[in-house]
matplotlib code that plots the C-alpha trace (Angstrom):
import matplotlib.pyplot as plt

x = [-228.3, -231.8, -232.8, -231.8, -233.8, -236.8, -236.7, -236.5, -239.5, -241.5, -240.8, -242.0, -245.2, -246.0, -244.8, -245.0, -244.9, -241.8, -240.1, -240.8, -239.6, -236.4, -235.7, -236.4, -234.1, -231.3, -231.6, -231.5, -228.5, -226.6, -227.3, -226.2, -223.1, -222.0, -222.8, -220.6, -217.8, -217.7, -217.9, -215.3, -212.9, -213.2, -212.6, -209.5, -208.2, -208.6, -206.9, -204.0, -203.7, -203.6, -200.9, -198.8, -199.2, -197.8, -200.9, -200.8, -202.9, -206.0, -205.5, -207.7, -209.0, -207.0, -208.7, -208.0, -208.1, -209.2, -207.6, -209.6]
y = [-201.9, -203.1, -199.5, -198.4, -201.3, -200.5, -196.9, -197.9, -200.3, -197.6, -195.1, -197.6, -198.3, -194.7, -193.0, -195.8, -193.5, -191.6, -194.8, -196.5, -193.5, -193.4, -197.1, -196.8, -193.9, -195.6, -198.7, -196.7, -194.6, -197.7, -199.5, -196.6, -196.1, -199.8, -199.9, -196.8, -198.1, -201.4, -199.9, -197.2, -199.8, -201.9, -198.7, -197.8, -201.3, -201.2, -197.8, -199.0, -202.2, -200.2, -197.9, -200.9, -202.6, -199.4, -198.9, -195.7, -192.8, -192.0, -189.2, -186.2, -184.4, -181.3, -178.0, -175.3, -171.7, -169.2, -165.8, -162.7]
z = [4.8, 5.5, 6.3, 2.8, 1.2, 3.4, 2.4, -1.3, -0.9, 1.0, -1.8, -4.5, -2.5, -1.7, -4.9, -7.5, -10.5, -9.5, -8.3, -11.7, -13.6, -11.6, -12.2, -15.9, -16.2, -14.2, -16.4, -19.6, -18.5, -17.4, -20.6, -22.8, -20.6, -20.9, -24.6, -25.3, -23.1, -25.0, -28.4, -27.5, -26.1, -29.3, -31.4, -29.5, -29.8, -33.6, -33.8, -31.8, -33.9, -37.1, -35.6, -34.5, -37.9, -39.6, -41.7, -43.7, -42.5, -44.4, -46.9, -46.1, -49.1, -49.8, -49.2, -51.7, -50.4, -52.9, -52.6, -53.3]

ax = plt.figure().add_subplot(projection="3d")
ax.plot(x, y, z, "-o")
ax.set_aspect("equal")
plt.show()
């Protein structure tokens, strides 16, 4: 385990730009993934609650097809 940490620290010292870029990208990706997971779970919970309450489905606008 310490060999892995030593390798990461060596990379950050020798290639600071690419190490910083990698850390920023991993942080951004993790943040977006967690945000989407939380919002998606809340949305699914609301949809299931509406279905269990027997709420009527939303009416989609009717589409008229014109014949030629």
